N, C-alpha and C positions, 0 to 999 in steps of 0.2 A: 481834183474833183471834176472840173470842167472837161479835162482831157478824157477821163473815164466815160463821162456822159456822151461826148462826141463819138468815142469809139463804139459805145453801145448802140447809138442811133444808127450807125452804118451796118450793124450786125443783125440781120433779120433772123438769124438762127438763135438769137438770144431771146428767151421767153420774157425777159425783163427789160426789153427795149423801151426806153422812154417815149419813143415815137408812137407806140401803141396807145399810150395814155392820151396823147393829143388827138389821135384819130377817133377814139371813143367819144371824147368831148365834142369834136366836130360833127360826128354823126348824130349825137344827141341834139346839138344846136340846130342842125338842119331839120331834124324830125320835128322839133318844137316849132321852128319857123314855118314849116308846111302845115302843121296843125293849126297854127294861128290864123291861117287864111279862112278857116271855117269855124274854129272853136277858140274861144278866148276865156281865160279864167279871170273873172272880175271879182274883186274883193274890196268891200267898202269899209272893212275894219281899219282902225288906226294902226298902221304898221310902220316899220323902219325900213326904208328902201335898201340900204346897204346890207342889212341883216337878211332881208328876203332874198337878195341876190346871192349872198354867201351860201344860203341853203342850197341853191341850185348846183353849186360845186360839190357840196359835201356828200350828198347821197350817191352821186355818181362816183365820187372818190372811193366810197366804201365798196361799190360795185366793182370798180377796177381792182381794188385791193383783193377782194375775194376771188376775182377771176384769176389773178396771179397765183393765189393759193390753190385754186382748182387745178391749174396746170401741174403743180407739184404733187397734189394729191393723186391725180390720175397716174402718175409715174411711180410714186413711192407708197401710196395708200396711207400716208401720214398727213394729217391736217396741220400744217406748219406754216409759219410766216415765211415769206420769200426772202431770199438773200439779197435784198435791195433796200437801202434806206428810203429811196423814193417811193417804191411800191408799198412799203410798210407805213410810212408817214401819211400817204394819201388816204389811207383807211383809218388808222388809229388817231391821227390828229383831227380828222374829220369828226370822229365821235367826240373828242374833247371839245371841239367847237360847238357841237350840238348841245353838250352840257352847258357850255357858257351861254349859248343863246337862251336856253330855258331860264337860267338864273337872271340874265339881263332883262328879259321880258317881264318876269313876275316880281322881281325886286323893284323894277321901274313902276309897276302898278302900285305897289305898296307905298313907294316914296311919293307918288303923285296923288295920293288920297286927299291931301290938304285938309286933314282933320275929319274927313268923312269916315264912316264905318265900313270896313271891308266885308263884303257879302260872301262868307265862306260857303254857304249853301250853293250859291250860283257858281262859285269857283270850282268846287268839286264835281258838281253836275256837268259843267263844261269839260272838265278833264276826263270824266268817265265817258262821255259821248264823243270826245275827240280821239281818245286812244283805244278804247276797248273794241268797238265794232270792227275796225279794220284789222286789229290784232287777232281777234277771234276768227275772222274770215281766213287770215293767213294760216292760223293753226289748224283750222278745219282742212285746208288744202294739204298741209303736212300730214295729217292723220290719214286722209284719203290716199295719198301717195304711198305711205308706209303700209297701209292695208293692201293696196294693189300689189306692191312688191311681195308681200307675204301671202298672195293668193286669197286674200280676205279670210284668212284663218287666224283666229285669236289664239296666239301661242302661249299666253299666260292665263292665269285665272281671271275670270271676269271682273272680280273685285279689284284685283291688282291693275287690270287694264283701265278701269274707270278711275282709279286713283291716279294713275299716270296722266290721264287726260286732264283730271282736275288740277294737278300740279302745273301743267302747261297752260291751262286757261287762266290761272292766277299769275300770269307773267313770270312763272318759274321762281317766284319769291320763296316758295317752300322747297324748291329743288327742281332739277331738270332731268328726271329719269328717262331711260330708254322707253320708247313707246312700242309696245308689242314685241319687246326683246330685239328690236332692230338696231343694228350698228349704224344705220344711216340717220338715226333720229336727229342728231345735231348737225348733220351734213346737209340735209334737205334744204333748210333755210339759211345755211352758212353760219348758223349759231348767232344770228344778229340779236336775238332777244335778250342777251346778257345785259345790254345797256338799259333796258326798259325798267327793271326794278330800281335802278338808280334814279330814273326820272320820277318814279312814284315816291322814292325816299325823299327827294327834294320837295315834292308837292306836299307830302304829309309833314315835312319839317317846317313848312312855311308859317303855320300858326305860332310856332315857337320863335322862328326868325322874326316874325312880325312884332314880337314883344320888344325887340331892339329898335324897330323902325317906326311903328305906330305908337304915338304917345298914349292913345286911349287903350284901355284894357282889351285884350283880344278875347275871343270866345273861349270860355272855360271848357265847353263841350269839345271843341276841336283841339284844344291843347291836350286834353286827356287822350283823344284819339291819336293825336300826333305822337305822344309819348309811347302809347301802346304799339303803334306801327313801328317806331324806331326800335323798340325792344324786340319785336317779332323779327324785324329785318336782321338785327344783330345776332339773333338766335339761329337763323337759317342761312344767312349770307355773311361772307367775310367782306369787310369794307376796305376798299382800296383807297388809300389817302390821296393818290394822284387824281382820282375822279372827283373826290370831294374838293380838292384844290381847283379843279376846273370850274365847278359850280361857284366856288368862292371868287375866282378870278372874273367870272361873268358879272359879279355884283359891283365891280370897281367902277365901271363907266356910269351906271345909274347914280352912284354917289357923287361922281365928278359933275355930272349934268345937274344934279339937284343943288349941290352946295358950293361949287366953284364959282367965284365971283369974276374970274378972269375970262374974257372972251377970246378963245383961241380958235383959229380956223384949222380944224383937224383934217379938212379936205384939201389941204394945200399940196403942192407938188412935193415939198420936202417930206411930209408924212407918207405920201404914196410911195416915194422911193425907200423910205425906212421900212415900210411893210414888205416891199419886194426884196429888199436886202435881207431882212430877217427870215423871210420865207426860204431864201437860198441857204441861210445858215442852218436852218432846221435839217437840211439834207445831210449834215454831218453827224446826225444822231439817228440811231436805228429806230427808236420809238420816242414818244413824247413824255415818257416817265422820268427822263433825266431832268433834274431841277433847272439846269440852264436852258434846256430845250423848252421846258414848260414855261419858263419866264418869257422866252421869245414868243411863244404862242399866245400868252396872255397879253403881251404888248400889242401884237398884231390884231387880236380880236377886239381889244378895247379901242384901238384907233379906228377900226371899222365901225364899232358900236357908237363911237362919238361922231360919226358922220363921214368918215373917209370911204369913198367908193372906188378907190384905186383907178384913177384917171377915167372915171365914169363907167368902168366895166360892170360894176355891181348894180348899176341902175338899169341894165339891160332887161327888156321885157322878157326875153328868152330865159334869162337866168331866174327871173322872178316867177315865171311859169314853172320852171324846173323846181324852184324852191317850194311852190305851193303843193306839188305832188310828191315832195321828198319823203314824206312818211310812208306812202305806198311803195315808192321806189326802194326805200330802206328795207321794208318788210318782205317784199316779194322777189327782189332780184336774185337771191340765192335759190329760191324755188324754181324760177325760170331756168337758171343755169343747170340745176339738177335735172329738171325735166328733159332738157335738150340732151345733156350728156348721157343720161341713163336710158331714157325711152326712145329718143330719136336717133342718136348715134350709137349708143352702147359704150360702156366703160372701156371695153377692150379696144374697140376701134378708136375711141377718143384718146386712149393712151398711146396709140401709134401715130397720132397726128404730129406733124412737125410744129415748131413754135408758131410759124407764120400761119399755118392752117388752123391751129387752135385759136389764134387771135382773130382770124377772118370769121371764125364761128362766133366769137364774142362780138365782133362788129355787126354781124347779122342779128344777134340777140339784142343789141342796144336799142334800135327803134322799136322792137317788140316790147321791150321793157318800158320804154317811154309811153307807148300807146296804152298798154295794160295799166300802167300806173295812173295815167290820165283817166281812163274809164273807171277804175276803182275809186279814184278821188271823187269823180262826178256822181257815181252811183252808190257809194258806201260812205266815204268820209263826209262829203259836203251835206248830204241829207241829214245825217245825224248831228253835224255841227249846227245846222239851221234849226233842227228840232230842239236841241238843248237850249237855244235862245228863247224858245216859246214856253219852256217849262217854268211855271211859277213856283215860288217857295212852297215846297211840299208840307202840308199841314201835319203829315205823319212824322216828318223830321222834327218839326216843332214839338209835337207831342212826345217824341222820344227824348228830346232834350229836357223837357219839363219833367218827364218821368225820372230821368237820371238824377236831377237835382232834388226832387222830392225824396228820393232814396237817401 
């Protein structure tokens, strides 16, 4: 394994050279370092440092993963995973970690109620304003790009076109049809939206999950909504048990933190070495769906969630900056790659690029991605996050709940 990696690093004609990954991260870190001279992301919310730092790696990992897929797509016209465990895992395992982070944060909230009532109205309002605005903005860009490619001609019936857009604006829970009959529909944003329905599945499952965690009775209204959403999800989506396992794995550390009576220093040298060792073992698997690989990933995540910062790396302000803009990075990195490859370079010219020229292009895209992600966070994500905090419990929601139970 190590011999193969060393051989690949010295071969710059190899589009899957591990050195390209290191360079992308270094460029991203330098970009954030320079941004930090004038702009700083301040967040007063109660957060977990190691988790925030971990986010900084993950979104960039997905970007690198899709960049490697793009090289293959340009040459074969097939959107397929690369023939590299490293380039596969850096993307797919990152998404698994994202699922675990979601479970960790919200299971922790439920466990820390200490007998208080969970405010489901506030929870769902916060999730709506956290995820929807930036998502809709990214989908709007996708639609504009597809219409531009099609010379702004509606190539399907207007009703069908509007239905396609509706499906995409609902996080593709009801399906992800081609928009305006374009074969590029799922290529423009690198198909990243597939994970978001699972996020919503978890959120809407929380009222039911809370029955196992909160001793007080949960909201009957939201339990009914929860059941209905799960039924709808199962009707239109196939549930991958490996993703559900990721969410379940993210709930382990909150339970340990809440109920373990033993005080263990999870930020010790020993556990940091364990994390690095297990990360290296992951490279023996093509994707995280192998049960042994998934177990390794779960152990790594929970050690980090329990406080390990891998020799202080995850406490880096640069990583926490990248973590804060990770949602924008996740949603728009594919769009930026597509724009550069299709409009700036052209697919034919891009397909003729050598591996090193292709990755030099990705290196130039990296700071652009960071800057645009930062701007979209500041101008779209953050204002809506702040706005959601100001919303009081809507009397209309109360009225709807009262109407439901009178029936």
